[in-house]
Structures are given as C-alpha cells and as structure tokens.
C-alpha positions in Angstrom: 52.5 -32.3 11.7 53.1 -35.9 12.6 53.3 -36.8 16.0 56.6 -37.5 17.8 57.1 -41.3 17.2 59.9 -43.4 15.6 60.0 -44.0 11.7 60.9 -46.8 9.6 64.1 -46.4 7.5 63.0 -44.5 4.6 59.4 -45.0 5.2 56.4 -44.1 7.2 56.0 -43.1 10.8 55.4 -46.1 13.1 55.3 -46.8 16.8 58.5 -47.5 18.9 60.1 -50.8 18.8 58.5 -53.2 21.3 61.7 -53.6 23.4 62.3 -51.0 26.2 64.8 -48.3 25.8 66.8 -47.5 28.8 67.1 -44.2 30.2 69.6 -41.5 29.0 71.4 -41.9 32.3 71.9 -45.5 32.3 75.7 -46.5 31.8 76.3 -48.3 28.5 77.9 -51.4 30.4 74.4 -52.0 32.0 72.4 -51.3 29.0 74.1 -53.1 26.1 71.8 -53.8 23.5 71.0 -53.4 19.8 67.9 -51.5 18.4 66.9 -54.4 16.4 68.1 -57.9 15.1 69.1 -56.4 11.8 71.7 -54.0 13.6 73.2 -56.9 15.4 73.6 -58.9 12.2 74.9 -56.0 10.2 77.6 -55.4 13.1 78.6 -59.1 13.2 79.0 -59.0 9.3 81.0 -55.8 9.3 83.3 -57.2 12.0 83.7 -60.5 9.9 84.7 -58.4 6.7 86.8 -55.8 8.4 84.4 -52.9 7.9 81.9 -51.4 10.2 80.0 -48.3 9.4 80.5 -45.6 11.9 76.7 -45.3 12.1 76.4 -48.3 14.6 78.7 -46.2 16.8 75.5 -44.1 17.6 72.7 -46.6 17.9 71.5 -48.9 20.9 73.9 -49.0 23.9 76.2 -47.0 21.8 74.2 -44.0 22.1 75.1 -43.7 25.6 78.9 -43.9 24.9 78.4 -41.4 22.1 76.6 -39.1 24.6 79.7 -39.2 27.0 82.0 -38.6 24.2 79.8 -35.5 22.8 80.5 -33.8 26.1 84.2 -33.9 25.8 86.2 -30.9 24.8 88.1 -32.8 22.1 84.9 -33.9 20.3 83.6 -30.3 20.5 86.6 -29.2 18.7 86.0 -31.8 15.8 82.3 -30.8 15.4 83.1 -27.1 15.2 81.0 -24.0 16.4 77.4 -23.6 16.5 78.0 -19.8 16.2 79.7 -20.2 12.9 77.0 -22.3 11.4 74.4 -19.8 12.7 76.5 -16.8 11.2 76.7 -18.7 7.7 72.8 -19.1 7.9 72.6 -15.2 8.6 74.9 -14.3 5.5 72.3 -15.7 3.1 69.1 -14.5 4.7 67.6 -12.3 7.5 67.1 -14.5 10.7 63.5 -13.3 10.8 63.0 -14.5 7.1 64.3 -17.9 7.8 61.6 -20.8 7.4 59.6 -21.5 10.8 60.4 -25.2 10.4 63.9 -26.9 10.6 64.8 -30.6 9.9 68.2 -32.0 11.2 69.8 -35.0 9.9 72.1 -36.4 12.8 71.4 -34.2 15.8 73.4 -36.6 18.0 72.5 -36.0 21.7 71.0 -32.6 21.0 73.5 -30.3 22.7 75.1 -28.8 19.6 71.4 -28.7 18.2 70.1 -26.5 21.5 73.2 -24.2 21.3 72.3 -23.5 17.5 68.5 -22.9 18.0 69.3 -20.9 21.1 71.7 -18.5 18.8 68.9 -18.6 16.1 66.3 -17.6 18.4 68.5 -14.8 19.9 69.1 -13.3 16.5 65.3 -13.2 15.6 64.8 -16.3 13.9 61.3 -17.7 14.5 61.4 -21.5 14.2 58.6 -23.2 15.9 58.9 -26.7 14.7 61.8 -29.2 14.7 62.2 -32.7 13.1 65.1 -34.6 14.2 66.2 -37.5 12.2 68.7 -40.2 12.8 69.8 -43.9 12.4 69.5 -44.2 16.2 66.0 -44.3 18.0 67.9 -44.2 21.3 70.0 -41.1 20.5 67.0 -39.5 18.9 65.2 -40.2 22.5 68.0 -38.4 24.3 68.0 -35.5 22.0 64.2 -34.8 22.0 64.3 -35.1 25.8 67.2 -32.3 26.0 65.4 -30.0 23.5 61.9 -30.4 25.3 63.8 -29.6 28.7 65.3 -26.5 27.1 62.8 -25.1 24.9 59.5 -26.3 26.2 56.6 -25.2 24.6 58.5 -22.8 22.6 59.3 -25.6 20.1 57.4 -28.5 18.7 60.0 -31.2 18.8 59.1 -34.3 16.6 61.8 -37.2 15.8 62.0 -40.0 13.2 64.5 -43.0 12.5 66.0 -42.6 9.0 69.3 -44.3 7.8 70.1 -41.6 5.2 73.0 -43.5 4.0 70.6 -46.3 2.7 67.8 -44.6 0.9 65.7 -41.5 0.6 62.7 -41.0 3.1 59.0 -39.9 3.1 59.5 -38.5 6.5 59.8 -35.0 5.9 57.2 -34.7 3.4 54.8 -36.4 5.9 55.9 -34.2 8.7 56.2 -30.7 6.8 53.5 -28.1 5.9 53.6 -26.3 2.5 56.2 -23.8 3.5 59.9 -24.1 2.8 62.1 -25.9 5.8 65.7 -25.6 6.6 67.3 -28.9 6.3 70.8 -29.1 8.3 73.7 -31.5 8.6 75.6 -30.0 11.4 78.7 -30.7 13.0 80.6 -33.3 11.1 77.7 -35.4 10.1 78.5 -35.5 6.3 82.0 -36.3 6.8 81.2 -39.5 9.0 79.1 -41.4 6.4 80.5 -44.0 4.1 79.4 -42.8 0.6 79.0 -38.9 0.6 77.6 -38.6 -3.0 74.8 -41.2 -2.2 74.0 -39.5 1.1 73.3 -36.2 -0.6 71.3 -37.8 -3.5 69.2 -39.4 -0.8 68.8 -36.1 0.9 68.0 -34.4 -2.5 65.2 -37.0 -3.1 63.7 -36.3 0.2 63.2 -32.5 0.1 61.7 -29.9 -1.9 63.2 -27.4 -4.5 62.4 -24.5 -2.3 64.4 -25.9 1.1 67.5 -24.5 2.4 70.2 -27.3 3.0 72.9 -26.3 5.4 76.1 -28.6 5.5 78.9 -28.2 8.0 82.1 -30.1 7.4 85.6 -30.1 9.0 88.6 -29.0 7.3 92.2 -30.1 7.6 93.8 -27.6 10.1 96.8 -25.8 8.3 98.3 -25.0 11.8 97.7 -28.5 13.2 100.4 -31.3 13.5 99.3 -34.8 12.8 99.6 -35.6 16.6 97.3 -32.4 17.3 94.6 -33.8 14.6 94.6 -37.2 16.3 94.7 -36.2 19.8 90.7 -36.0 20.3 90.6 -39.8 18.6 93.0 -41.2 21.1 91.2 -40.1 24.3 89.5 -42.8 26.5 86.2 -41.7 25.8 86.6 -41.9 21.9 87.9 -45.5 22.4 84.7 -46.6 24.4 82.3 -44.9 21.9 83.8 -46.3 18.7 84.3 -49.6 20.1 80.9 -50.1 21.7 79.2 -52.0 18.6 81.9 -54.4 18.8 81.9 -55.0 22.7 77.9 -55.2 22.4 78.2 -57.8 19.6 80.1 -60.0 22.2 83.7 -59.1 21.7 85.7 -58.6 24.9 87.8 -55.2 24.6 90.5 -56.1 27.0 92.4 -57.7 24.0 91.2 -55.1 21.4 93.7 -52.2 20.4 92.5 -49.2 18.8 94.9 -47.7 16.4 94.1 -44.1 14.8 95.9 -42.8 11.8 95.6 -40.4 8.9 95.4 -41.9 5.3 93.6 -40.8 1.9 92.2 -37.6 3.4 90.6 -39.4 6.1 91.0 -39.9 10.1 90.9 -43.7 10.3 90.1 -45.9 13.5 91.0 -49.6 13.4 90.1 -52.3 16.1 92.8 -55.0 16.1 92.0 -58.3 17.9 95.0 -59.3 20.1 93.4 -62.9 20.6 91.0 -65.2 18.6 87.6 -64.4 18.7 84.3 -66.2 17.9 81.7 -64.0 16.4 78.4 -65.8 15.9 80.1 -69.0 15.1 82.9 -67.5 12.9 86.3 -67.9 14.3 88.4 -64.7 13.7 92.2 -65.0 14.3 94.4 -62.7 16.6 95.4 -59.7 14.3 92.0 -59.6 12.8 91.5 -55.8 11.8 88.2 -54.1 11.8 88.1 -50.5 10.4 85.5 -49.0 12.6 85.7 -45.3 12.1 86.3 -43.3 9.0 86.0 -39.5 8.9 86.6 -37.4 6.1 88.4 -34.1 6.0 88.4 -31.5 3.4 90.3 -28.5 2.0 88.3 -25.3 1.3 88.3 -26.0 -2.5 87.0 -29.4 -2.1 83.8 -28.2 -0.6 81.8 -26.8 -3.4 82.8 -30.0 -5.3 80.7 -32.1 -2.8 77.6 -30.8 -4.6 76.7 -32.2 -8.1 75.8 -28.9 -9.9 73.3 -30.7 -11.9 71.4 -31.4 -8.5 72.2 -28.5 -6.3 72.4 -24.5 -6.5 75.3 -23.7 -4.3 74.5 -20.4 -2.6 77.3 -19.7 -0.4 80.4 -21.5 1.2 81.8 -20.0 4.4 85.2 -21.1 5.6 86.7 -20.8 9.1 90.3 -21.5 8.5 91.4 -20.8 12.3 88.3 -23.2 13.6 89.1 -25.6 10.5 85.5 -25.7 9.5 83.4 -24.7 6.4 79.4 -24.5 5.9 77.9 -24.9 2.5 74.3 -23.4 1.9 72.4 -24.6 -1.0 68.9 -25.3 -2.6 67.8 -28.3 -4.6 67.4 -27.7 -8.1 63.8 -28.5 -9.6 63.8 -32.0 -11.1 
C-alpha cells in the first residue's frame, strides 16, 4: 500500500505542497488561502464568467468553512443517513464478505465516513484499509486526522488528491492490492459535481471490473415544500461556506448577496455583487452574478438512468422516500 501522502490530479502520489497547511481548528478568516496557484486562477476565472464550480468551496481556507457547515443539522439532512447507505451495502452482500479495502471519493471532513465505518464494523465488516480521495488536500488532512483518532490502528488510513471531475486517476491502482475494493461516493457527492456522466466515466476508468461502486444521491422530497427544501441553504453557515472561495479571491462579502432557488432539477446558489469589484484587474460591475453552487436532485426513476448500461452493471437501487435519498450499487463491466 502507498504511504499517506498527497497525490497530483489524476497522477502519481507526491509529497505535500511546500506551503504550510493550517490546523483544522484555525478559523477561516485567519487562514484564507488557496492550495496552489491554479486554484486561485480558476476561481478568479469562474468569478469573471459567472460560473464557479462547487469543488472550490471545499479547498484551502474553504475547507474550514465547509467543516463548520458539515456539523450543522441542515447539512446532515441533505447528505442523508449513513445507516441507510450501510443497509444498502448489506442488501447485496454479507457484511463479513465485503472487500477489506475501501476507497471513498469526496469524504469531506470524515464525520459521515467515521459513522459509516463504525456501523460496518458493528455489523461484521472486516475493512482494514481505507483510501480517501478528494479535490482538497486540506479537507483530506482534516478527514485523516479524524479517522485516525476514531479508529487508531484498527484502520490503515491513506489519502490522495484527485479531481474526479477532471480526469481518471492511477491513485487507486497504485494503492490497492490484488483483491476487489469498495468504492464509495456517499452523501451528495455525485449530485454536486458539474458533469455527472463525465465524473462516472472517470471513475469507471480508474477502477477494476470486480470492484463494488456505491453511490448515494439526494431525491426530491415528495413531502417537502420549496421553503423546506431551501431552508438548509439559507443558513448563515452555508453562506459562509459557499462564498469562501470568492472572499479568498479578494471580493469583500459585505456587498455580496447569496440567492438560493430551485431551477431545472437543481438547487442553485447565486452570488450577486452589490458594488463594483476589481478581480485581478478585471472590473466587474454591481449586479454581476456568479453561480457558485449547483446541486442536482433526482426522482427515484432517474437514479438508474445515471449509469450508462454499456459501462455499468446495476445490481441494486434502494430508495428511502421519507429520507429523500437513494443508494445505487453497481460494478464496472469488463472493457
């Protein structure tokens, strides 16, 4: 197995960046930073064109505002229950028969991960190796620290940086042994990417045919009004988290309004500038709008259609209508 170090996007494991990473307890306003110059350039460009991918709301100083958001009750309702995800895994295989190695794409701060692994252990799963892969090296450090504190020597925890939206990666192959692995996208990870088909194709190209892919998504709640649906996104912690990349890029938030709405099967967050702003020499007028959050929601019938049947064998879809979540379990077809 590879040592616990950061990896380059879609490439080999590498040493951490040279700049220091603040501790997980540091307040974001004292530790505003981008993890590398490419992130800063991409955020400035996204602000200028009015489309900022959500992945930047998890990286650098935004990892700390996300960490605070992830502890809120509204956020926990959006990402769903770890119990339901673990139940779904047990419906397709005995827990004791699951692979001993797990890969998680987008583990966040590790709270949901720790809860899922604890349930799996309680039910007889014998997972001994874990690889967390994420766009943010800072969030990965927070996640790894938490998992090591919770599980100690019971679980070997490795981490690697992978922008799953951009390209396939060799990190899983370099980390794994010869046996199958469980690959998880838990919570609402898949629903928050810019391009779902491309993301799933990148995962397909990064795993083996005998691996088990577990994907959780959030559904439209039949019993929820629009106000109920949008309530978690109107909380102060959400505003701070989703606007942190914009603040870190040099835009004062005092004159920025965050609007959230539902459109085209998605929850949208839009930052509207109340005053002119200079972003890296580009003058943006008052009223400039930046789509900084987009989260897809699905109906139960849409979930199977996410998986290209020429690539994936869909084993099972479990739906929790009351909790407004679904879990799909599938395997990659041989090339």
